[in-house]
ZAPA-673160 format. One record per atom (N, C-alpha, C): atom name; x, y, z; residue in one letter. Coordinates in nm, 2 decimals, always signed. Example, Ala and Ser with C-alpha at 12.3 -4.5 7.8 and 13.67 -1.06 7.14 Angstrom:
<atoms>
a, u, v, w, r
N, +1.32, -0.57, +0.78, A
CA, +1.23, -0.45, +0.78, A
C, +1.32, -0.33, +0.78, A
N, +1.28, -0.22, +0.71, S
CA, +1.37, -0.11, +0.71, S
C, +1.29, +0.00, +0.79, S
</atoms>
This chain:
<atoms>
a, u, v, w, r
N, -1.40, +2.43, +0.57, M
CA, -1.54, +2.39, +0.50, M
C, -1.57, +2.38, +0.62, M
N, -1.73, +2.44, +0.68, N
CA, -1.77, +2.40, +0.77, N
C, -1.84, +2.24, +0.79, N
N, -1.89, +2.20, +0.93, P
CA, -1.87, +2.11, +0.92, P
C, -2.04, +2.03, +0.86, P
N, -2.12, +2.15, +0.80, V
CA, -2.24, +2.13, +0.78, V
C, -2.23, +2.08, +0.63, V
N, -2.10, +2.15, +0.58, G
CA, -2.08, +2.17, +0.41, G
C, -2.01, +2.02, +0.39, G
N, -1.91, +1.97, +0.51, S
CA, -1.82, +1.83, +0.48, S
C, -1.95, +1.74, +0.45, S
N, -2.01, +1.69, +0.59, R
CA, -2.14, +1.60, +0.53, R
C, -2.22, +1.61, +0.48, R
N, -2.20, +1.72, +0.40, N
CA, -2.30, +1.71, +0.21, N
C, -2.25, +1.69, +0.13, N
N, -2.11, +1.72, +0.12, L
CA, -1.96, +1.71, +0.03, L
C, -1.99, +1.54, +0.03, L
N, -1.94, +1.44, +0.15, L
CA, -1.97, +1.33, +0.22, L
C, -2.07, +1.28, +0.17, L
N, -2.24, +1.29, +0.23, R
CA, -2.32, +1.23, +0.15, R
C, -2.34, +1.26, -0.06, R
N, -2.26, +1.35, -0.08, A
CA, -2.28, +1.35, -0.18, A
C, -2.24, +1.25, -0.30, A
N, -2.09, +1.21, -0.25, I
CA, -1.99, +1.12, -0.27, I
C, -2.04, +0.98, -0.23, I
N, -2.10, +1.00, -0.13, A
CA, -2.21, +0.81, -0.11, A
C, -2.31, +0.81, -0.21, A
N, -2.37, +0.92, -0.26, S
CA, -2.47, +0.88, -0.34, S
C, -2.45, +0.87, -0.45, S
N, -2.33, +0.91, -0.51, F
CA, -2.25, +0.93, -0.63, F
C, -2.24, +0.74, -0.65, F
N, -2.15, +0.74, -0.53, A
CA, -2.11, +0.62, -0.55, A
C, -2.17, +0.51, -0.55, A
N, -2.30, +0.50, -0.45, M
CA, -2.40, +0.37, -0.44, M
C, -2.48, +0.36, -0.65, M
N, -2.47, +0.51, -0.64, V
CA, -2.57, +0.49, -0.80, V
C, -2.41, +0.44, -0.90, V
N, -2.31, +0.48, -0.91, A
CA, -2.21, +0.41, -0.98, A
C, -2.20, +0.24, -0.95, A
N, -2.18, +0.18, -0.81, L
CA, -2.21, +0.06, -0.79, L
C, -2.33, +0.01, -0.86, L
N, -2.51, +0.04, -0.84, L
CA, -2.60, +0.00, -0.91, L
C, -2.61, -0.03, -1.04, L
N, -2.55, +0.06, -1.06, T
CA, -2.57, +0.09, -1.25, T
C, -2.42, +0.03, -1.35, T
N, -2.38, -0.04, -1.23, T
CA, -2.20, -0.14, -1.30, T
C, -2.26, -0.22, -1.39, T
N, -2.23, -0.21, -1.56, P
CA, -2.26, -0.30, -1.63, P
C, -2.27, -0.45, -1.61, P
N, -2.37, -0.49, -1.68, V
CA, -2.38, -0.67, -1.68, V
C, -2.22, -0.69, -1.69, V
N, -2.19, -0.65, -1.82, F
CA, -2.06, -0.69, -1.93, F
C, -1.93, -0.66, -1.82, F
N, -1.92, -0.64, -1.70, A
CA, -1.85, -0.61, -1.61, A
C, -1.72, -0.72, -1.64, A
N, -1.74, -0.82, -1.65, H
CA, -1.62, -0.90, -1.63, H
C, -1.56, -0.88, -1.82, H
N, -1.40, -0.87, -1.78, T
CA, -1.33, -0.76, -1.86, T
C, -1.39, -0.88, -2.04, T
N, -1.38, -0.76, -2.10, G
CA, -1.45, -0.81, -2.23, G
C, -1.34, -0.86, -2.35, G
N, -1.35, -0.90, -2.46, V
CA, -1.22, -0.93, -2.54, V
C, -1.14, -0.75, -2.57, V
N, -1.24, -0.69, -2.57, S
CA, -1.17, -0.56, -2.66, S
C, -1.06, -0.50, -2.50, S
N, -1.10, -0.54, -2.41, I
CA, -1.03, -0.45, -2.32, I
C, -0.92, -0.55, -2.22, I
N, -0.91, -0.65, -2.27, H
CA, -0.81, -0.74, -2.17, H
C, -0.67, -0.69, -2.19, H
N, -0.65, -0.68, -2.01, G
CA, -0.50, -0.63, -1.98, G
C, -0.50, -0.51, -1.96, G
N, -0.64, -0.39, -2.00, T
CA, -0.58, -0.26, -1.96, T
C, -0.65, -0.21, -1.87, T
N, -0.61, -0.10, -1.78, F
CA, -0.65, -0.04, -1.70, F
C, -0.79, -0.05, -1.64, F
N, -0.85, -0.01, -1.79, F
CA, -1.00, -0.01, -1.75, F
C, -1.06, -0.19, -1.73, F
N, -1.01, -0.31, -1.79, S
CA, -1.02, -0.42, -1.76, S
C, -1.00, -0.43, -1.57, S
N, -0.87, -0.36, -1.55, G
CA, -0.86, -0.40, -1.40, G
C, -0.99, -0.31, -1.34, G
N, -1.00, -0.23, -1.36, L
CA, -1.07, -0.11, -1.31, L
C, -1.26, -0.19, -1.26, L
N, -1.24, -0.27, -1.39, L
CA, -1.37, -0.26, -1.40, L
C, -1.38, -0.40, -1.30, L
N, -1.29, -0.54, -1.31, H
CA, -1.31, -0.62, -1.27, H
C, -1.35, -0.65, -1.09, H
N, -1.28, -0.59, -1.02, P
CA, -1.32, -0.56, -0.87, P
C, -1.49, -0.55, -0.90, P
N, -1.54, -0.48, -0.97, L
CA, -1.68, -0.41, -0.97, L
C, -1.77, -0.57, -1.04, L
N, -1.70, -0.67, -1.10, S
CA, -1.79, -0.78, -1.13, S
C, -1.81, -0.88, -1.06, S
N, -1.78, -0.84, -0.92, G
CA, -1.80, -1.00, -0.78, G
C, -1.84, -0.94, -0.65, G
N, -1.97, -0.94, -0.66, L
CA, -2.04, -0.90, -0.52, L
C, -1.95, -0.90, -0.40, L
N, -1.90, -1.05, -0.42, D
CA, -1.79, -1.08, -0.29, D
C, -1.69, -0.97, -0.30, D
N, -1.64, -0.91, -0.38, H
CA, -1.52, -0.80, -0.37, H
C, -1.59, -0.71, -0.34, H
N, -1.66, -0.63, -0.38, V
CA, -1.76, -0.49, -0.40, V
C, -1.82, -0.48, -0.22, V
N, -1.84, -0.57, -0.15, A
CA, -1.92, -0.58, -0.04, A
C, -1.81, -0.63, +0.08, A
N, -1.67, -0.67, +0.04, A
CA, -1.60, -0.65, +0.12, A
C, -1.50, -0.55, +0.14, A
N, -1.47, -0.50, +0.03, M
CA, -1.40, -0.38, +0.06, M
C, -1.50, -0.24, +0.07, M
N, -1.63, -0.24, +0.05, I
CA, -1.69, -0.12, +0.08, I
C, -1.69, -0.16, +0.24, I
N, -1.71, -0.28, +0.28, S
CA, -1.70, -0.28, +0.43, S
C, -1.56, -0.28, +0.52, S
N, -1.48, -0.28, +0.50, V
CA, -1.35, -0.20, +0.52, V
C, -1.29, -0.07, +0.53, V
N, -1.38, +0.00, +0.43, G
CA, -1.39, +0.15, +0.46, G
C, -1.51, +0.17, +0.54, G
N, -1.61, +0.10, +0.54, L
CA, -1.75, +0.13, +0.63, L
C, -1.69, +0.10, +0.81, L
N, -1.68, -0.01, +0.79, W
CA, -1.58, -0.03, +0.96, W
C, -1.50, +0.08, +0.98, W
N, -1.37, +0.13, +0.89, A
CA, -1.29, +0.25, +0.95, A
C, -1.34, +0.36, +0.95, A
N, -1.46, +0.41, +0.89, S
CA, -1.51, +0.47, +0.91, S
C, -1.56, +0.52, +1.04, S
N, -1.66, +0.44, +1.08, V
CA, -1.75, +0.42, +1.19, V
C, -1.66, +0.41, +1.34, V
N, -1.53, +0.33, +1.32, V
CA, -1.46, +0.36, +1.43, V
C, -1.41, +0.41, +1.44, V
N, -1.32, +0.50, +1.36, G
CA, -1.26, +0.62, +1.35, G
C, -1.11, +0.64, +1.35, G
N, -1.05, +0.77, +1.39, G
CA, -0.94, +0.76, +1.40, G
C, -0.83, +0.73, +1.27, G
N, -0.71, +0.72, +1.28, K
CA, -0.60, +0.64, +1.25, K
C, -0.68, +0.51, +1.15, K
N, -0.79, +0.47, +1.18, R
CA, -0.81, +0.32, +1.11, R
C, -0.82, +0.37, +0.99, R
N, -0.94, +0.46, +0.96, V
CA, -0.98, +0.53, +0.82, V
C, -0.87, +0.54, +0.68, V
N, -0.74, +0.57, +0.75, W
CA, -0.66, +0.56, +0.63, W
C, -0.56, +0.43, +0.65, W
N, -0.54, +0.39, +0.78, A
CA, -0.47, +0.27, +0.78, A
C, -0.47, +0.12, +0.76, A
N, -0.68, +0.13, +0.75, W
CA, -0.73, -0.01, +0.70, W
C, -0.72, -0.05, +0.56, W
N, -0.76, +0.07, +0.49, P
CA, -0.79, +0.08, +0.37, P
C, -0.64, +0.03, +0.29, P
N, -0.54, +0.09, +0.33, L
CA, -0.42, +0.13, +0.30, L
C, -0.40, -0.03, +0.30, L
N, -0.38, -0.11, +0.44, A
CA, -0.30, -0.21, +0.49, A
C, -0.42, -0.32, +0.38, A
N, -0.53, -0.30, +0.31, F
CA, -0.60, -0.38, +0.24, F
C, -0.55, -0.43, +0.11, F
N, -0.47, -0.23, +0.03, V
CA, -0.44, -0.26, -0.11, V
C, -0.36, -0.29, -0.11, V
N, -0.22, -0.29, +0.00, S
CA, -0.15, -0.33, +0.02, S
C, -0.08, -0.44, -0.01, S
N, -0.18, -0.51, +0.10, A
CA, -0.14, -0.70, +0.11, A
C, -0.21, -0.75, -0.01, A
N, -0.35, -0.68, -0.12, M
CA, -0.41, -0.71, -0.22, M
C, -0.25, -0.71, -0.34, M
N, -0.21, -0.63, -0.34, I
CA, -0.14, -0.61, -0.39, I
C, -0.04, -0.67, -0.40, I
N, +0.03, -0.77, -0.30, A
CA, +0.11, -0.89, -0.26, A
C, +0.03, -0.98, -0.33, A
N, -0.14, -1.01, -0.28, G
CA, -0.19, -1.12, -0.32, G
C, -0.23, -1.14, -0.46, G
N, -0.19, -1.02, -0.54, G
CA, -0.22, -1.01, -0.71, G
C, -0.04, -1.06, -0.73, G
N, +0.00, -1.02, -0.71, I
CA, +0.12, -1.05, -0.76, I
C, +0.14, -1.22, -0.73, I
N, +0.10, -1.26, -0.62, L
CA, +0.13, -1.40, -0.58, L
C, +0.04, -1.48, -0.68, L
N, -0.09, -1.42, -0.75, G
CA, -0.16, -1.52, -0.80, G
C, -0.12, -1.50, -0.96, G
N, -0.14, -1.41, -0.99, F
CA, -0.01, -1.36, -1.12, F
C, +0.08, -1.48, -1.19, F
N, +0.19, -1.51, -1.06, S
CA, +0.26, -1.57, -1.07, S
C, +0.30, -1.73, -1.10, S
N, +0.15, -1.76, -1.07, G
CA, +0.12, -1.88, -0.98, G
C, +0.14, -1.94, -0.91, G
N, +0.13, -1.88, -0.78, V
CA, +0.16, -1.93, -0.67, V
C, +0.00, -1.99, -0.60, V
N, +0.04, -2.08, -0.57, Y
CA, -0.11, -2.17, -0.50, Y
C, -0.16, -2.14, -0.39, Y
N, -0.24, -2.10, -0.34, L
CA, -0.35, -2.01, -0.22, L
C, -0.45, -2.11, -0.21, L
N, -0.45, -2.21, -0.07, P
CA, -0.57, -2.26, -0.06, P
C, -0.68, -2.22, -0.01, P
N, -0.78, -2.28, -0.11, A
CA, -0.90, -2.18, -0.03, A
C, -0.96, -2.05, -0.08, A
N, -0.90, -2.00, -0.19, V
CA, -0.94, -1.83, -0.19, V
C, -1.04, -1.80, -0.16, V
N, -1.17, -1.90, -0.29, E
CA, -1.27, -1.83, -0.31, E
C, -1.39, -1.82, -0.15, E
N, -1.36, -1.97, -0.07, P
CA, -1.45, -1.95, +0.05, P
C, -1.34, -1.89, +0.18, P
N, -1.25, -1.89, +0.09, L
CA, -1.17, -1.70, +0.21, L
C, -1.26, -1.63, +0.22, L
N, -1.25, -1.59, +0.07, I
CA, -1.30, -1.45, +0.00, I
C, -1.49, -1.46, +0.07, I
N, -1.51, -1.60, +0.07, A
CA, -1.69, -1.56, +0.14, A
C, -1.66, -1.52, +0.25, A
N, -1.55, -1.59, +0.29, A
CA, -1.56, -1.56, +0.47, A
C, -1.53, -1.43, +0.54, A
N, -1.40, -1.40, +0.42, S
CA, -1.41, -1.24, +0.46, S
C, -1.51, -1.19, +0.45, S
N, -1.58, -1.15, +0.37, V
CA, -1.77, -1.07, +0.38, V
C, -1.83, -1.11, +0.51, V
N, -1.78, -1.21, +0.56, I
CA, -1.87, -1.27, +0.68, I
C, -1.82, -1.19, +0.80, I
N, -1.70, -1.20, +0.78, V
CA, -1.60, -1.12, +0.89, V
C, -1.60, -0.97, +0.89, V
N, -1.62, -0.94, +0.77, L
CA, -1.62, -0.78, +0.79, L
C, -1.74, -0.73, +0.83, L
N, -1.84, -0.76, +0.78, G
CA, -2.01, -0.74, +0.81, G
C, -2.02, -0.78, +0.94, G
N, -1.94, -0.87, +1.01, L
CA, -1.94, -0.88, +1.15, L
C, -1.90, -0.79, +1.26, L
N, -1.79, -0.75, +1.22, A
CA, -1.70, -0.67, +1.23, A
C, -1.80, -0.46, +1.23, A
N, -1.85, -0.50, +1.09, V
CA, -1.94, -0.38, +1.08, V
C, -2.05, -0.39, +1.18, V
N, -2.12, -0.48, +1.23, T
CA, -2.21, -0.50, +1.22, T
C, -2.22, -0.48, +1.42, T
N, -2.13, -0.54, +1.47, A
CA, -2.06, -0.49, +1.61, A
C, -1.94, -0.41, +1.64, A
N, -2.02, -0.30, +1.54, V
CA, -1.92, -0.19, +1.50, V
C, -1.74, -0.17, +1.61, V
N, -1.71, -0.31, +1.60, L
CA, -1.61, -0.41, +1.66, L
C, -1.48, -0.25, +1.63, L
N, -1.44, -0.18, +1.79, N
CA, -1.30, -0.10, +1.75, N
C, -1.22, -0.18, +1.78, N
N, -1.19, -0.25, +1.70, A
CA, -1.00, -0.31, +1.74, A
C, -0.92, -0.19, +1.74, A
N, -0.81, -0.20, +1.74, P
CA, -0.68, -0.12, +1.75, P
C, -0.62, -0.15, +1.61, P
N, -0.60, -0.07, +1.63, V
CA, -0.55, -0.01, +1.42, V
C, -0.46, -0.15, +1.38, V
N, -0.34, -0.15, +1.41, W
CA, -0.28, -0.27, +1.42, W
C, -0.37, -0.35, +1.37, W
N, -0.43, -0.46, +1.49, L
CA, -0.47, -0.53, +1.48, L
C, -0.61, -0.54, +1.30, L
N, -0.69, -0.48, +1.32, G
CA, -0.75, -0.47, +1.23, G
C, -0.68, -0.41, +1.11, G
N, -0.59, -0.36, +1.10, A
CA, -0.47, -0.37, +0.94, A
C, -0.45, -0.50, +0.93, A
N, -0.45, -0.59, +1.04, A
CA, -0.38, -0.74, +0.98, A
C, -0.49, -0.86, +0.96, A
N, -0.58, -0.79, +1.00, V
CA, -0.71, -0.89, +0.97, V
C, -0.79, -0.83, +0.83, V
N, -0.78, -0.70, +0.77, V
CA, -0.83, -0.68, +0.66, V
C, -0.68, -0.72, +0.55, V
N, -0.61, -0.69, +0.61, G
CA, -0.47, -0.75, +0.53, G
C, -0.46, -0.90, +0.45, G
N, -0.47, -1.02, +0.59, A
CA, -0.50, -1.14, +0.56, A
C, -0.59, -1.17, +0.47, A
N, -0.66, -1.07, +0.46, M
CA, -0.82, -1.11, +0.36, M
C, -0.78, -1.09, +0.25, M
N, -0.73, -0.96, +0.23, A
CA, -0.66, -0.89, +0.13, A
C, -0.59, -0.95, +0.03, A
N, -0.50, -1.03, +0.07, V
CA, -0.39, -1.12, +0.01, V
C, -0.47, -1.23, -0.06, V
N, -0.58, -1.27, -0.02, F
CA, -0.66, -1.41, -0.10, F
C, -0.78, -1.30, -0.21, F
N, -0.77, -1.17, -0.20, H
CA, -0.90, -1.12, -0.32, H
C, -0.79, -1.07, -0.39, H
N, -0.69, -1.04, -0.38, G
CA, -0.60, -1.00, -0.49, G
C, -0.52, -1.16, -0.55, G
N, -0.53, -1.24, -0.49, H
CA, -0.47, -1.38, -0.54, H
C, -0.54, -1.36, -0.64, H
N, -0.72, -1.37, -0.62, A
CA, -0.83, -1.41, -0.72, A
C, -0.80, -1.28, -0.87, A
N, -0.75, -1.17, -0.82, H
CA, -0.75, -1.06, -0.91, H
C, -0.64, -1.14, -0.99, H
N, -0.49, -1.17, -0.95, G
CA, -0.41, -1.22, -1.03, G
C, -0.42, -1.34, -1.07, G
N, -0.45, -1.42, -1.00, T
CA, -0.55, -1.55, -1.12, T
C, -0.60, -1.51, -1.24, T
N, -0.67, -1.42, -1.20, E
CA, -0.82, -1.38, -1.31, E
C, -0.74, -1.31, -1.41, E
N, -0.66, -1.27, -1.40, A
CA, -0.59, -1.15, -1.49, A
C, -0.58, -1.18, -1.64, A
N, -0.67, -1.12, -1.72, P
CA, -0.67, -1.13, -1.84, P
C, -0.50, -1.10, -1.93, P
N, -0.50, -1.17, -2.06, G
CA, -0.32, -1.14, -2.09, G
C, -0.34, -0.98, -2.15, G
N, -0.21, -0.94, -2.14, G
CA, -0.22, -0.80, -2.17, G
C, -0.10, -0.77, -2.04, G
N, -0.08, -0.61, -2.06, D
CA, +0.00, -0.59, -1.95, D
C, -0.07, -0.58, -1.87, D
N, -0.02, -0.65, -1.71, W
CA, -0.08, -0.69, -1.60, W
C, -0.03, -0.54, -1.47, W
N, +0.06, -0.42, -1.54, L
CA, +0.11, -0.36, -1.46, L
C, -0.02, -0.26, -1.48, L
N, -0.05, -0.21, -1.56, W
CA, -0.22, -0.15, -1.63, W
C, -0.34, -0.21, -1.59, W
N, -0.35, -0.35, -1.56, Y
CA, -0.43, -0.45, -1.50, Y
C, -0.45, -0.38, -1.36, Y
N, -0.33, -0.39, -1.33, A
CA, -0.34, -0.40, -1.18, A
C, -0.35, -0.29, -1.13, A
N, -0.31, -0.17, -1.20, L
CA, -0.31, -0.02, -1.12, L
C, -0.49, +0.03, -1.17, L
N, -0.52, -0.11, -1.21, G
CA, -0.65, -0.07, -1.25, G
C, -0.79, -0.14, -1.14, G
N, -0.74, -0.25, -1.08, F
CA, -0.78, -0.31, -0.97, F
C, -0.77, -0.23, -0.86, F
N, -0.63, -0.17, -0.80, V
CA, -0.60, -0.08, -0.69, V
C, -0.68, +0.03, -0.72, V
N, -0.66, +0.07, -0.84, A
CA, -0.74, +0.18, -0.82, A
C, -0.95, +0.20, -0.77, A
N, -1.00, +0.07, -0.84, A
CA, -1.11, +0.07, -0.81, A
C, -1.14, +0.03, -0.65, A
N, -1.06, -0.04, -0.58, T
CA, -1.01, -0.14, -0.45, T
C, -1.06, -0.01, -0.39, T
N, -0.94, +0.12, -0.41, A
CA, -0.91, +0.22, -0.34, A
C, -1.09, +0.28, -0.37, A
N, -1.11, +0.32, -0.48, A
CA, -1.26, +0.39, -0.46, A
C, -1.35, +0.31, -0.39, A
N, -1.35, +0.22, -0.39, L
CA, -1.48, +0.10, -0.31, L
C, -1.46, +0.13, -0.14, L
N, -1.29, +0.14, -0.11, H
CA, -1.29, +0.17, +0.05, H
C, -1.33, +0.33, +0.09, H
N, -1.30, +0.43, -0.04, M
CA, -1.36, +0.55, -0.01, M
C, -1.51, +0.57, -0.02, M
N, -1.58, +0.48, -0.13, S
CA, -1.73, +0.46, -0.10, S
C, -1.79, +0.41, +0.07, S
N, -1.70, +0.33, +0.08, G
CA, -1.72, +0.25, +0.20, G
C, -1.74, +0.35, +0.36, G
N, -1.65, +0.47, +0.33, I
CA, -1.59, +0.57, +0.45, I
C, -1.70, +0.67, +0.40, I
N, -1.74, +0.67, +0.32, A
CA, -1.82, +0.80, +0.29, A
C, -1.96, +0.74, +0.33, A
N, -2.01, +0.59, +0.31, L
CA, -2.11, +0.56, +0.35, L
C, -2.13, +0.56, +0.49, L
N, -2.05, +0.52, +0.57, G
CA, -2.04, +0.58, +0.75, G
C, -2.06, +0.69, +0.76, G
N, -1.97, +0.79, +0.74, Q
CA, -2.02, +0.92, +0.74, Q
C, -2.19, +0.96, +0.69, Q
N, -2.24, +0.92, +0.56, F
CA, -2.36, +0.94, +0.55, F
C, -2.46, +0.90, +0.66, F
N, -2.47, +0.78, +0.73, L
CA, -2.54, +0.70, +0.82, L
C, -2.51, +0.71, +0.94, L
N, -2.41, +0.78, +0.99, Q
CA, -2.44, +0.87, +1.13, Q
C, -2.47, +0.80, +1.22, Q
N, -2.60, +0.70, +1.22, R
CA, -2.63, +0.65, +1.31, R
C, -2.59, +0.51, +1.38, R
N, -2.61, +0.45, +1.45, E
CA, -2.56, +0.28, +1.47, E
C, -2.63, +0.18, +1.43, E
N, -2.76, +0.23, +1.42, W
CA, -2.85, +0.14, +1.35, W
C, -2.85, +0.09, +1.23, W
N, -2.85, +0.21, +1.15, P
CA, -2.81, +0.12, +1.01, P
C, -2.67, +0.06, +0.97, P
N, -2.64, +0.12, +1.05, V
CA, -2.41, +0.05, +1.01, V
C, -2.46, -0.07, +1.06, V
N, -2.53, -0.10, +1.17, R
CA, -2.57, -0.21, +1.19, R
C, -2.63, -0.33, +1.12, R
N, -2.75, -0.23, +1.02, L
CA, -2.83, -0.34, +0.98, L
C, -2.74, -0.35, +0.78, L
N, -2.63, -0.23, +0.79, V
CA, -2.55, -0.31, +0.66, V
C, -2.47, -0.41, +0.69, V
N, -2.42, -0.38, +0.80, G
CA, -2.31, -0.49, +0.83, G
C, -2.34, -0.61, +0.83, G
N, -2.52, -0.63, +0.91, G
CA, -2.53, -0.73, +0.94, G
C, -2.64, -0.81, +0.75, G
N, -2.59, -0.72, +0.68, A
CA, -2.67, -0.78, +0.54, A
C, -2.56, -0.81, +0.48, A
N, -2.44, -0.75, +0.51, T
CA, -2.34, -0.77, +0.45, T
C, -2.29, -0.93, +0.50, T
N, -2.28, -0.94, +0.58, A
CA, -2.25, -1.09, +0.67, A
C, -2.36, -1.21, +0.61, A
N, -2.48, -1.17, +0.62, A
CA, -2.59, -1.25, +0.59, A
C, -2.53, -1.29, +0.39, A
N, -2.51, -1.20, +0.31, L
CA, -2.45, -1.23, +0.22, L
C, -2.35, -1.28, +0.21, L
N, -2.24, -1.28, +0.24, G
CA, -2.12, -1.39, +0.30, G
C, -2.13, -1.50, +0.30, G
N, -2.25, -1.56, +0.41, V
CA, -2.31, -1.67, +0.40, V
C, -2.33, -1.75, +0.30, V
N, -2.42, -1.66, +0.25, V
CA, -2.53, -1.69, +0.12, V
C, -2.34, -1.74, -0.01, V
N, -2.25, -1.65, -0.02, L
CA, -2.18, -1.67, -0.10, L
C, -2.09, -1.79, -0.08, L
N, -2.08, -1.83, +0.09, L
CA, -2.01, -1.94, +0.13, L
C, -2.03, -2.05, +0.11, L
N, -2.18, -2.07, +0.07, V
CA, -2.22, -2.19, +0.10, V
C, -2.28, -2.26, -0.06, V
N, -2.29, -2.16, -0.14, Q
CA, -2.28, -2.14, -0.31, Q
C, -2.19, -2.26, -0.39, Q
</atoms>
C-alpha cells in the first residue's frame, strides 16, 4: 500500500474508533444479563473515562515517539494488566488503586504532551507499572461467571483502545494537536484525582 493509502486507512480507523468510543452506551457497566461474559469484559474498560484515556494515551504516546515502542508499550501494558487482573480477581490487596489509576492518566497525558522520547525499556516499565493497577481494578470488579471469558474481553478492549491511540497519532501527525490531546488528558487526570 502506498503512503497516501496507508494514511487514509489509518485516518479511517481513527475516525471509526473515535465514533465508537463517543457512542458507547450509557449502560456500559456490565448489565445483569451479560455478567461474566466476553461481552461484559469487552464493555468494562469502556465504562470508565480513566481507563479509556489511559489506554488511548499509551497507544498515542507510542505512536508519536515511534519505533519499537509502537508494539512494545501496548504489549507491556496488556501483559501487566493481565497480571494485575489476576491479582484483583484473586483478592490480593493493592493500596490506592483508584488514585494511582487517576495518576496514570496524568503521567501518560504529560508524556504525550512532552512527546517524551523515553527508551523502549523505560516506557514499557512505566506503562507496565500503571497497567497493574488498571488490571487490578478490572479483576476486583469482575462479575460472577466465567472469569476467563471476561478477562479475554477486557484484554481485547484494551488492545483496541491502544490501536485507537496509535491510529490517532498517525491521524494527527503534527506536534501541536498531539500536545493539545496530551494536555487535555493530563487535565482530565487531575480532575479524576481530586474527585
